[in-house]
C-alpha positions, 0 to 999 in steps of 0.5 A: 500500500502506497500513500499520497497526502494532498493538503487540498484537492477538488476531488481525490477521484478526479485527481486519480483519474488524471494521474492514474498512469503515474501512480502505482497500484494500491496507491491511496491518495488522501486529501485533508480537504476536498473542495468538490468531494463527490458521493453517489448520485452526484451528491457532495460528501460533507467533511470538516477539514482535517476531521475525517478520512477522505481518499481514493485508492487506485486499484489495478485489478488482476483477473477481474473482468468488467462483468465481475466488477461488483466484486470490487464494490463488495470488497471495498465495502467489507474492508471498511466494515472490517476496520470498524468492527475491529475498532469496536463498532457495529458495521453493516453494508447498505446496498450497494456500498454505504456503511451503516452503524445501526441506522446511521451512515458512517461511510460512503463509497464511490467506485469508478472504472476505466475500461478497455474492451474486456479489461478493467484498466484501473478502478478508482475507489473513493471513500469518505469515512467520518472519523472525528467530526462531531457536528454535521450541517448538511441535509444528510438525514442520518450521519454518524462518526467514529468519535460519536460512537467511541467517545474519543478521537482517533488518529486519522493516519492510523485509521488510514493505515488500518482501512488500507490494510483491509482494503488490500486484503479484500481486493486481492481476495476478489482476484480469484473465482473462489475469493469472489464467491466467498466475498459475495456470500459474506456481503449478503450475510452482512447486509443492512436490512438483510435480516429477513424483516419487512422494511419500507422502500421507494421506487425512484422512477415513480416515487411509489413506496412499498413494504419489502423484504430483501431476498437476494443480491446477485453477484452482478449487483442487482438487489431483489426485494419481495414486495409484500403488498403485491407478493411480487419479487422485484429486481433493482439495479443501482439508483433504481430503489431507495431505502426509507429510514 
């Protein structure tokens, strides 16, 4: 694992996209401050300067085809969850790759790929982990940080090393068929709201809400939810369904 610390940058994902050819595999580009940090669906990521861990990992996959790219997302999410559990916190993966402690979001992940034919040239794994921030001022409904859960601040450099160690282990395991199978099975076991219970969801295309039970997540990424009102099992790709808190 290589580390590159930037004092300020618009977005670490954008920086890595521009400099990917110059950076070594498994390089973690960390920003003390991002002026345009990005999250899923074009959202911004709120982070008080110097208080949280915001970075992008440049990963050059070996043995992972574009059709298998969801394994990279699973590996990244499980790695962050691994670190949090190791540090004494509860952590589940909210499909597709947010990390929740209880019903509160502690980490978000944005993954972007550079593809050429049937090869993933590189992957940019952008991660924001709330570490020492005590107050959140954005309209995000449910943020939480490590300091709020643990009661004391954490050394961000040590957090970076810890998360990086788990990322490298999980990503390397994704490079074999057996490793991907094991990752996928564990991803489903550690799924937030994957407890077999009924929870509220909203379809993004129509705005319709419905009660549902998560029944499966495919290895390609789509989630299957049993609509208990209609007794139909629905399949959703990324950004097609919303979890209601």
